[in-house]
mmCIF file as gemmi writes it, N, C-alpha and C atoms, coordinates in Angstrom:
data_model
loop_
_atom_site.group_PDB
_atom_site.id
_atom_site.type_symbol
_atom_site.label_atom_id
_atom_site.label_alt_id
_atom_site.label_comp_id
_atom_site.label_asym_id
_atom_site.label_entity_id
_atom_site.label_seq_id
_atom_site.pdbx_PDB_ins_code
_atom_site.Cartn_x
_atom_site.Cartn_y
_atom_site.Cartn_z
_atom_site.occupancy
_atom_site.B_iso_or_equiv
_atom_site.pdbx_formal_charge
_atom_site.auth_seq_id
_atom_site.auth_asym_id
_atom_site.pdbx_PDB_model_num
ATOM 1 N N . MET Axp A 1 ? -23.914 14.646 -32.443 1 0 ? 1 A 1
ATOM 2 C CA . MET Axp A 1 ? -23.171 13.96 -33.259 1 0 ? 1 A 1
ATOM 3 C C . MET Axp A 1 ? -22.496 13.055 -32.769 1 0 ? 1 A 1
ATOM 4 N N . LYS Axp A 2 ? -22.526 12.666 -31.313 1 0 ? 2 A 1
ATOM 5 C CA . LYS Axp A 2 ? -22.695 11.619 -30.849 1 0 ? 2 A 1
ATOM 6 C C . LYS Axp A 2 ? -23.751 10.44 -31.088 1 0 ? 2 A 1
ATOM 7 N N . GLU Axp A 3 ? -25.208 10.36 -31.53 1 0 ? 3 A 1
ATOM 8 C CA . GLU Axp A 3 ? -25.976 9.537 -32.128 1 0 ? 3 A 1
ATOM 9 C C . GLU Axp A 3 ? -25.602 9.041 -33.312 1 0 ? 3 A 1
ATOM 10 N N . LEU Axp A 4 ? -25.294 10.11 -33.986 1 0 ? 4 A 1
ATOM 11 C CA . LEU Axp A 4 ? -24.737 10.021 -35.84 1 0 ? 4 A 1
ATOM 12 C C . LEU Axp A 4 ? -23.452 8.727 -35.518 1 0 ? 4 A 1
ATOM 13 N N . VAL Axp A 5 ? -22.426 8.828 -34.953 1 0 ? 5 A 1
ATOM 14 C CA . VAL Axp A 5 ? -21.564 7.795 -34.518 1 0 ? 5 A 1
ATOM 15 C C . VAL Axp A 5 ? -21.987 6.621 -33.98 1 0 ? 5 A 1
ATOM 16 N N . GLU Axp A 6 ? -22.623 6.781 -32.847 1 0 ? 6 A 1
ATOM 17 C CA . GLU Axp A 6 ? -23.403 5.275 -32.175 1 0 ? 6 A 1
ATOM 18 C C . GLU Axp A 6 ? -24.191 4.375 -33.863 1 0 ? 6 A 1
ATOM 19 N N . VAL Axp A 7 ? -25.017 5.321 -34.373 1 0 ? 7 A 1
ATOM 20 C CA . VAL Axp A 7 ? -25.915 4.327 -35.49 1 0 ? 7 A 1
ATOM 21 C C . VAL Axp A 7 ? -25.279 3.67 -36.494 1 0 ? 7 A 1
ATOM 22 N N . VAL Axp A 8 ? -24.181 4.592 -37.211 1 0 ? 8 A 1
ATOM 23 C CA . VAL Axp A 8 ? -22.919 4.18 -38.069 1 0 ? 8 A 1
ATOM 24 C C . VAL Axp A 8 ? -21.955 2.734 -37.569 1 0 ? 8 A 1
ATOM 25 N N . ALA Axp A 9 ? -21.646 3.003 -36.34 1 0 ? 9 A 1
ATOM 26 C CA . ALA Axp A 9 ? -21.12 1.572 -35.403 1 0 ? 9 A 1
ATOM 27 C C . ALA Axp A 9 ? -21.585 0.65 -35.034 1 0 ? 9 A 1
ATOM 28 N N . LYS Axp A 10 ? -23.083 1.11 -34.922 1 0 ? 10 A 1
ATOM 29 C CA . LYS Axp A 10 ? -23.45 0.1 -34.916 1 0 ? 10 A 1
ATOM 30 C C . LYS Axp A 10 ? -23.834 -0.935 -36.351 1 0 ? 10 A 1
ATOM 31 N N . ALA Axp A 11 ? -23.989 -0.33 -37.173 1 0 ? 11 A 1
ATOM 32 C CA . ALA Axp A 11 ? -24.058 -0.666 -38.472 1 0 ? 11 A 1
ATOM 33 C C . ALA Axp A 11 ? -23.141 -1.728 -39.365 1 0 ? 11 A 1
ATOM 34 N N . LEU Axp A 12 ? -22.43 -1.47 -38.231 1 0 ? 12 A 1
ATOM 35 C CA . LEU Axp A 12 ? -20.897 -1.959 -39.39 1 0 ? 12 A 1
ATOM 36 C C . LEU Axp A 12 ? -20.686 -2.978 -38.073 1 0 ? 12 A 1
ATOM 37 N N . VAL Axp A 13 ? -20.693 -3.021 -37.009 1 0 ? 13 A 1
ATOM 38 C CA . VAL Axp A 13 ? -20.3 -4.139 -35.767 1 0 ? 13 A 1
ATOM 39 C C . VAL Axp A 13 ? -20.717 -5.295 -35.607 1 0 ? 13 A 1
ATOM 40 N N . ASP Axp A 14 ? -20.478 -7.051 -35.313 1 0 ? 14 A 1
ATOM 41 C CA . ASP Axp A 14 ? -21.201 -8.048 -35.33 1 0 ? 14 A 1
ATOM 42 C C . ASP Axp A 14 ? -21.688 -7.512 -33.602 1 0 ? 14 A 1
ATOM 43 N N . HIS Axp A 15 ? -20.925 -7.037 -33.107 1 0 ? 15 A 1
ATOM 44 C CA . HIS Axp A 15 ? -21.878 -6.952 -31.28 1 0 ? 15 A 1
ATOM 45 C C . HIS Axp A 15 ? -22.091 -5.428 -30.995 1 0 ? 15 A 1
ATOM 46 N N . PRO Axp A 16 ? -23.14 -5.274 -31.543 1 0 ? 16 A 1
ATOM 47 C CA . PRO Axp A 16 ? -23.505 -3.755 -31.701 1 0 ? 16 A 1
ATOM 48 C C . PRO Axp A 16 ? -23.811 -3.381 -30.161 1 0 ? 16 A 1
ATOM 49 N N . GLU Axp A 17 ? -24.419 -4.335 -29.187 1 0 ? 17 A 1
ATOM 50 C CA . GLU Axp A 17 ? -24.382 -4.016 -27.862 1 0 ? 17 A 1
ATOM 51 C C . GLU Axp A 17 ? -22.806 -3.972 -26.895 1 0 ? 17 A 1
ATOM 52 N N . GLU Axp A 18 ? -22.051 -3.544 -27.771 1 0 ? 18 A 1
ATOM 53 C CA . GLU Axp A 18 ? -20.813 -3.304 -26.671 1 0 ? 18 A 1
ATOM 54 C C . GLU Axp A 18 ? -20.313 -2.184 -27.675 1 0 ? 18 A 1
ATOM 55 N N . VAL Axp A 19 ? -21.19 -1.361 -28.52 1 0 ? 19 A 1
ATOM 56 C CA . VAL Axp A 19 ? -20.894 -0.046 -29.145 1 0 ? 19 A 1
ATOM 57 C C . VAL Axp A 19 ? -20.86 1.001 -27.645 1 0 ? 19 A 1
ATOM 58 N N . VAL Axp A 20 ? -20.296 1.48 -27.228 1 0 ? 20 A 1
ATOM 59 C CA . VAL Axp A 20 ? -20.343 2.982 -26.441 1 0 ? 20 A 1
ATOM 60 C C . VAL Axp A 20 ? -19.502 4.124 -27.341 1 0 ? 20 A 1
ATOM 61 N N . VAL Axp A 21 ? -20.402 5.362 -26.654 1 0 ? 21 A 1
ATOM 62 C CA . VAL Axp A 21 ? -20.065 6.588 -27.491 1 0 ? 21 A 1
ATOM 63 C C . VAL Axp A 21 ? -20.021 7.536 -26.523 1 0 ? 21 A 1
ATOM 64 N N . THR Axp A 22 ? -19.172 8.422 -26.324 1 0 ? 22 A 1
ATOM 65 C CA . THR Axp A 22 ? -18.788 9.621 -25.473 1 0 ? 22 A 1
ATOM 66 C C . THR Axp A 22 ? -18.248 10.63 -26.055 1 0 ? 22 A 1
ATOM 67 N N . GLU Axp A 23 ? -19.196 11.819 -25.091 1 0 ? 23 A 1
ATOM 68 C CA . GLU Axp A 23 ? -18.934 12.887 -26 1 0 ? 23 A 1
ATOM 69 C C . GLU Axp A 23 ? -18.052 13.671 -25.025 1 0 ? 23 A 1
ATOM 70 N N . LYS Axp A 24 ? -16.971 14.553 -25.325 1 0 ? 24 A 1
ATOM 71 C CA . LYS Axp A 24 ? -16.484 15.13 -24.239 1 0 ? 24 A 1
ATOM 72 C C . LYS Axp A 24 ? -16.443 16.669 -24.822 1 0 ? 24 A 1
ATOM 73 N N . LYS Axp A 25 ? -17.07 17.789 -24.099 1 0 ? 25 A 1
ATOM 74 C CA . LYS Axp A 25 ? -16.625 19.176 -24.711 1 0 ? 25 A 1
ATOM 75 C C . LYS Axp A 25 ? -15.787 20.083 -24.396 1 0 ? 25 A 1
ATOM 76 N N . GLU Axp A 26 ? -15.128 20.544 -25.276 1 0 ? 26 A 1
ATOM 77 C CA . GLU Axp A 26 ? -13.432 21.188 -24.602 1 0 ? 26 A 1
ATOM 78 C C . GLU Axp A 26 ? -13.619 22.927 -25.547 1 0 ? 26 A 1
ATOM 79 N N . GLY Axp A 27 ? -14.636 24.163 -24.756 1 0 ? 27 A 1
ATOM 80 C CA . GLY Axp A 27 ? -14.536 24.795 -25.389 1 0 ? 27 A 1
ATOM 81 C C . GLY Axp A 27 ? -15.372 24.665 -26.896 1 0 ? 27 A 1
ATOM 82 N N . ARG Axp A 28 ? -15.072 25.03 -27.875 1 0 ? 28 A 1
ATOM 83 C CA . ARG Axp A 28 ? -15.683 24.944 -29.159 1 0 ? 28 A 1
ATOM 84 C C . ARG Axp A 28 ? -15.248 23.705 -29.823 1 0 ? 28 A 1
ATOM 85 N N . ASN Axp A 29 ? -14.385 22.692 -29.119 1 0 ? 29 A 1
ATOM 86 C CA . ASN Axp A 29 ? -13.916 21.638 -29.703 1 0 ? 29 A 1
ATOM 87 C C . ASN Axp A 29 ? -14.5 20.191 -28.96 1 0 ? 29 A 1
ATOM 88 N N . ILE Axp A 30 ? -15.046 19.082 -29.774 1 0 ? 30 A 1
ATOM 89 C CA . ILE Axp A 30 ? -15.623 18.396 -29.13 1 0 ? 30 A 1
ATOM 90 C C . ILE Axp A 30 ? -14.893 17.247 -29.526 1 0 ? 30 A 1
ATOM 91 N N . VAL Axp A 31 ? -14.88 16.001 -28.51 1 0 ? 31 A 1
ATOM 92 C CA . VAL Axp A 31 ? -14.019 14.486 -29.066 1 0 ? 31 A 1
ATOM 93 C C . VAL Axp A 31 ? -14.976 13.529 -28.413 1 0 ? 31 A 1
ATOM 94 N N . ILE Axp A 32 ? -15.402 13.035 -30.057 1 0 ? 32 A 1
ATOM 95 C CA . ILE Axp A 32 ? -16.181 11.799 -29.72 1 0 ? 32 A 1
ATOM 96 C C . ILE Axp A 32 ? -15.357 10.671 -29.331 1 0 ? 32 A 1
ATOM 97 N N . GLU Axp A 33 ? -15.261 9.534 -28.274 1 0 ? 33 A 1
ATOM 98 C CA . GLU Axp A 33 ? -14.583 8.805 -28.547 1 0 ? 33 A 1
ATOM 99 C C . GLU Axp A 33 ? -15.707 7.309 -28.811 1 0 ? 33 A 1
ATOM 100 N N . LEU Axp A 34 ? -15.304 6.663 -29.416 1 0 ? 34 A 1
ATOM 101 C CA . LEU Axp A 34 ? -16.071 5.099 -29.951 1 0 ? 34 A 1
ATOM 102 C C . LEU Axp A 34 ? -15.231 4.363 -29.622 1 0 ? 34 A 1
ATOM 103 N N . HIS Axp A 35 ? -16.207 3.52 -28.524 1 0 ? 35 A 1
ATOM 104 C CA . HIS Axp A 35 ? -15.57 2.11 -28.053 1 0 ? 35 A 1
ATOM 105 C C . HIS Axp A 35 ? -16.23 0.906 -28.998 1 0 ? 35 A 1
ATOM 106 N N . VAL Axp A 36 ? -15.426 -0.089 -29.386 1 0 ? 36 A 1
ATOM 107 C CA . VAL Axp A 36 ? -16.343 -0.958 -29.57 1 0 ? 36 A 1
ATOM 108 C C . VAL Axp A 36 ? -15.466 -2.738 -29.184 1 0 ? 36 A 1
ATOM 109 N N . ALA Axp A 37 ? -16.046 -3.981 -29.495 1 0 ? 37 A 1
ATOM 110 C CA . ALA Axp A 37 ? -15.537 -4.909 -28.984 1 0 ? 37 A 1
ATOM 111 C C . ALA Axp A 37 ? -14.119 -4.819 -29.746 1 0 ? 37 A 1
ATOM 112 N N . ALA Axp A 38 ? -12.941 -5.695 -28.967 1 0 ? 38 A 1
ATOM 113 C CA . ALA Axp A 38 ? -11.595 -5.812 -29.861 1 0 ? 38 A 1
ATOM 114 C C . ALA Axp A 38 ? -12.169 -6.673 -31.11 1 0 ? 38 A 1
ATOM 115 N N . SER Axp A 39 ? -12.919 -7.559 -30.955 1 0 ? 39 A 1
ATOM 116 C CA . SER Axp A 39 ? -13.267 -8.281 -32.816 1 0 ? 39 A 1
ATOM 117 C C . SER Axp A 39 ? -13.764 -7.397 -33.479 1 0 ? 39 A 1
ATOM 118 N N . ASP Axp A 40 ? -14.182 -6.354 -33.518 1 0 ? 40 A 1
ATOM 119 C CA . ASP Axp A 40 ? -15.07 -5.557 -34.09 1 0 ? 40 A 1
ATOM 120 C C . ASP Axp A 40 ? -14.103 -4.365 -34.666 1 0 ? 40 A 1
ATOM 121 N N . MET Axp A 41 ? -13.049 -4.475 -34.132 1 0 ? 41 A 1
ATOM 122 C CA . MET Axp A 41 ? -11.932 -3.046 -34.333 1 0 ? 41 A 1
ATOM 123 C C . MET Axp A 41 ? -11.655 -3.252 -35.768 1 0 ? 41 A 1
ATOM 124 N N . GLY Axp A 42 ? -11.288 -3.846 -36.261 1 0 ? 42 A 1
ATOM 125 C CA . GLY Axp A 42 ? -11.356 -4.076 -37.876 1 0 ? 42 A 1
ATOM 126 C C . GLY Axp A 42 ? -12.052 -3.607 -38.384 1 0 ? 42 A 1
ATOM 127 N N . LYS Axp A 43 ? -13.535 -3.876 -38.129 1 0 ? 43 A 1
ATOM 128 C CA . LYS Axp A 43 ? -14.339 -3.663 -38.971 1 0 ? 43 A 1
ATOM 129 C C . LYS Axp A 43 ? -14.859 -2.201 -39.083 1 0 ? 43 A 1
ATOM 130 N N . VAL Axp A 44 ? -14.437 -1.211 -37.609 1 0 ? 44 A 1
ATOM 131 C CA . VAL Axp A 44 ? -14.555 -0.075 -37.68 1 0 ? 44 A 1
ATOM 132 C C . VAL Axp A 44 ? -13.764 0.71 -38.69 1 0 ? 44 A 1
ATOM 133 N N . ILE Axp A 45 ? -12.267 0.036 -38.296 1 0 ? 45 A 1
ATOM 134 C CA . ILE Axp A 45 ? -11.105 1.056 -39.058 1 0 ? 45 A 1
ATOM 135 C C . ILE Axp A 45 ? -11.476 0.536 -40.187 1 0 ? 45 A 1
ATOM 136 N N . GLY Axp A 46 ? -11.378 -0.459 -40.963 1 0 ? 46 A 1
ATOM 137 C CA . GLY Axp A 46 ? -11.229 -0.956 -42.232 1 0 ? 46 A 1
ATOM 138 C C . GLY Axp A 46 ? -9.533 -0.745 -43.039 1 0 ? 46 A 1
ATOM 139 N N . LYS Axp A 47 ? -9.837 -1.546 -44.266 1 0 ? 47 A 1
ATOM 140 C CA . LYS Axp A 47 ? -8.451 -1.543 -44.783 1 0 ? 47 A 1
ATOM 141 C C . LYS Axp A 47 ? -7.872 -0.116 -45.276 1 0 ? 47 A 1
ATOM 142 N N . GLN Axp A 48 ? -6.378 -0.09 -44.337 1 0 ? 48 A 1
ATOM 143 C CA . GLN Axp A 48 ? -6.119 1.218 -44.318 1 0 ? 48 A 1
ATOM 144 C C . GLN Axp A 48 ? -6.635 2.375 -43.524 1 0 ? 48 A 1
ATOM 145 N N . GLY Axp A 49 ? -7.733 2.242 -43.059 1 0 ? 49 A 1
ATOM 146 C CA . GLY Axp A 49 ? -8.261 3.375 -41.947 1 0 ? 49 A 1
ATOM 147 C C . GLY Axp A 49 ? -9.511 4.133 -43.385 1 0 ? 49 A 1
ATOM 148 N N . ARG Axp A 50 ? -9.748 3.361 -44.218 1 0 ? 50 A 1
ATOM 149 C CA . ARG Axp A 50 ? -10.702 4.02 -45.033 1 0 ? 50 A 1
ATOM 150 C C . ARG Axp A 50 ? -12.228 3.923 -43.741 1 0 ? 50 A 1
ATOM 151 N N . ILE Axp A 51 ? -12.522 3.086 -43.558 1 0 ? 51 A 1
ATOM 152 C CA . ILE Axp A 51 ? -13.912 3.51 -42.974 1 0 ? 51 A 1
ATOM 153 C C . ILE Axp A 51 ? -13.55 4.363 -41.805 1 0 ? 51 A 1
ATOM 154 N N . ALA Axp A 52 ? -12.519 4.296 -41.057 1 0 ? 52 A 1
ATOM 155 C CA . ALA Axp A 52 ? -12.47 5.301 -40.253 1 0 ? 52 A 1
ATOM 156 C C . ALA Axp A 52 ? -12.463 7.225 -40.432 1 0 ? 52 A 1
ATOM 157 N N . LYS Axp A 53 ? -11.632 6.978 -41.753 1 0 ? 53 A 1
ATOM 158 C CA . LYS Axp A 53 ? -11.826 8.204 -41.925 1 0 ? 53 A 1
ATOM 159 C C . LYS Axp A 53 ? -13.19 8.479 -43.114 1 0 ? 53 A 1
ATOM 160 N N . ALA Axp A 54 ? -14.042 7.607 -43.463 1 0 ? 54 A 1
ATOM 161 C CA . ALA Axp A 54 ? -15.268 7.996 -43.517 1 0 ? 54 A 1
ATOM 162 C C . ALA Axp A 54 ? -16.24 8.216 -42.677 1 0 ? 54 A 1
ATOM 163 N N . ILE Axp A 55 ? -16.355 7.724 -41.343 1 0 ? 55 A 1
ATOM 164 C CA . ILE Axp A 55 ? -16.942 8.445 -40.503 1 0 ? 55 A 1
ATOM 165 C C . ILE Axp A 55 ? -16.564 9.739 -39.929 1 0 ? 55 A 1
ATOM 166 N N . ARG Axp A 56 ? -15.528 10.104 -39.659 1 0 ? 56 A 1
ATOM 167 C CA . ARG Axp A 56 ? -14.766 11.354 -39.576 1 0 ? 56 A 1
ATOM 168 C C . ARG Axp A 56 ? -15.241 12.162 -40.3 1 0 ? 56 A 1
ATOM 169 N N . THR Axp A 57 ? -15.393 11.761 -41.85 1 0 ? 57 A 1
ATOM 170 C CA . THR Axp A 57 ? -15.702 12.727 -42.621 1 0 ? 57 A 1
ATOM 171 C C . THR Axp A 57 ? -17.455 13.396 -42.439 1 0 ? 57 A 1
ATOM 172 N N . VAL Axp A 58 ? -18.028 12.283 -42.59 1 0 ? 58 A 1
ATOM 173 C CA . VAL Axp A 58 ? -19.33 12.424 -42.164 1 0 ? 58 A 1
ATOM 174 C C . VAL Axp A 58 ? -19.826 13.358 -41.344 1 0 ? 58 A 1
ATOM 175 N N . VAL Axp A 59 ? -19.112 13.237 -40.022 1 0 ? 59 A 1
ATOM 176 C CA . VAL Axp A 59 ? -18.997 13.676 -38.467 1 0 ? 59 A 1
ATOM 177 C C . VAL Axp A 59 ? -18.85 15.703 -38.506 1 0 ? 59 A 1
ATOM 178 N N . LYS Axp A 60 ? -17.581 16.023 -39.31 1 0 ? 60 A 1
ATOM 179 C CA . LYS Axp A 60 ? -17.29 16.938 -39.824 1 0 ? 60 A 1
ATOM 180 C C . LYS Axp A 60 ? -18.348 17.94 -40.485 1 0 ? 60 A 1
ATOM 181 N N . ALA Axp A 61 ? -18.807 17.085 -41.732 1 0 ? 61 A 1
ATOM 182 C CA . ALA Axp A 61 ? -19.716 17.646 -42.565 1 0 ? 61 A 1
ATOM 183 C C . ALA Axp A 61 ? -20.625 18.428 -41.727 1 0 ? 61 A 1
ATOM 184 N N . ALA Axp A 62 ? -21.526 17.146 -40.846 1 0 ? 62 A 1
ATOM 185 C CA . ALA Axp A 62 ? -22.616 17.096 -39.952 1 0 ? 62 A 1
ATOM 186 C C . ALA Axp A 62 ? -22.304 18.572 -38.87 1 0 ? 62 A 1
ATOM 187 N N . SER Axp A 63 ? -21.1 18.695 -38.69 1 0 ? 63 A 1
ATOM 188 C CA . SER Axp A 63 ? -21.215 19.678 -37.508 1 0 ? 63 A 1
ATOM 189 C C . SER Axp A 63 ? -20.591 20.831 -38.151 1 0 ? 63 A 1
ATOM 190 N N . SER Axp A 64 ? -20.692 20.866 -39.55 1 0 ? 64 A 1
ATOM 191 C CA . SER Axp A 64 ? -20.132 22.364 -40.129 1 0 ? 64 A 1
ATOM 192 C C . SER Axp A 64 ? -21.34 23.502 -39.877 1 0 ? 64 A 1
ATOM 193 N N . LYS Axp A 65 ? -22.08 23.34 -39.889 1 0 ? 65 A 1
ATOM 194 C CA . LYS Axp A 65 ? -23.4 23.834 -39.573 1 0 ? 65 A 1
ATOM 195 C C . LYS Axp A 65 ? -23.446 24.257 -38.1 1 0 ? 65 A 1
ATOM 196 N N . ASP Axp A 66 ? -22.832 23.915 -36.857 1 0 ? 66 A 1
ATOM 197 C CA . ASP Axp A 66 ? -22.601 24.106 -35.817 1 0 ? 66 A 1
ATOM 198 C C . ASP Axp A 66 ? -21.305 24.758 -35.574 1 0 ? 66 A 1
ATOM 199 N N . ASN Axp A 67 ? -20.831 25.293 -36.194 1 0 ? 67 A 1
ATOM 200 C CA . ASN Axp A 67 ? -19.628 26.09 -35.887 1 0 ? 67 A 1
ATOM 201 C C . ASN Axp A 67 ? -18.312 25.416 -35.085 1 0 ? 67 A 1
ATOM 202 N N . ALA Axp A 68 ? -18.576 23.952 -34.97 1 0 ? 68 A 1
ATOM 203 C CA . ALA Axp A 68 ? -17.809 23.346 -33.928 1 0 ? 68 A 1
ATOM 204 C C . ALA Axp A 68 ? -16.781 22.13 -34.55 1 0 ? 68 A 1
ATOM 205 N N . ARG Axp A 69 ? -15.897 21.994 -34.078 1 0 ? 69 A 1
ATOM 206 C CA . ARG Axp A 69 ? -14.645 21.052 -34.193 1 0 ? 69 A 1
ATOM 207 C C . ARG Axp A 69 ? -15.056 20.086 -33.734 1 0 ? 69 A 1
ATOM 208 N N . VAL Axp A 70 ? -15.295 18.908 -34.513 1 0 ? 70 A 1
ATOM 209 C CA . VAL Axp A 70 ? -15.484 17.64 -34.025 1 0 ? 70 A 1
ATOM 210 C C . VAL Axp A 70 ? -14.257 16.619 -34.515 1 0 ? 70 A 1
ATOM 211 N N . ASP Axp A 71 ? -13.816 15.883 -33.398 1 0 ? 71 A 1
ATOM 212 C CA . ASP Axp A 71 ? -12.727 14.774 -33.428 1 0 ? 71 A 1
ATOM 213 C C . ASP Axp A 71 ? -13.285 13.705 -33.285 1 0 ? 71 A 1
ATOM 214 N N . VAL Axp A 72 ? -13.144 12.413 -33.944 1 0 ? 72 A 1
ATOM 215 C CA . VAL Axp A 72 ? -14.043 11.305 -33.256 1 0 ? 72 A 1
ATOM 216 C C . VAL Axp A 72 ? -12.203 10.511 -33.387 1 0 ? 72 A 1
ATOM 217 N N . GLU Axp A 73 ? -12.655 9.976 -31.678 1 0 ? 73 A 1
ATOM 218 C CA . GLU Axp A 73 ? -11.544 8.602 -31.376 1 0 ? 73 A 1
ATOM 219 C C . GLU Axp A 73 ? -12.068 7.405 -31.339 1 0 ? 73 A 1
ATOM 220 N N . ILE Axp A 74 ? -11.117 6.516 -32.417 1 0 ? 74 A 1
ATOM 221 C CA . ILE Axp A 74 ? -11.63 4.809 -32.204 1 0 ? 74 A 1
ATOM 222 C C . ILE Axp A 74 ? -10.695 4.281 -30.651 1 0 ? 74 A 1
ATOM 223 N N . VAL Axp A 75 ? -11.168 3.729 -30.015 1 0 ? 75 A 1
ATOM 224 C CA . VAL Axp A 75 ? -10.67 3.745 -28.576 1 0 ? 75 A 1
ATOM 225 C C . VAL Axp A 75 ? -10.691 2.067 -28.727 1 0 ? 75 A 1
């Protein structure tokens, strides 16, 4: 899941070298934190959070076969 978020985020931003994705496992829950440059924050979130919601939807769909709950946090 970490790689999926990283690929999507790097495709969206102007400074892909500043994209950092970390993954924390807490039992069956996985928290993926996405860090981007301050100037790219709007591109990752999108108007009314639509892009952020789409990223979360894709990750949850991809993780459904692993029976894990994945949360994506944009920091």
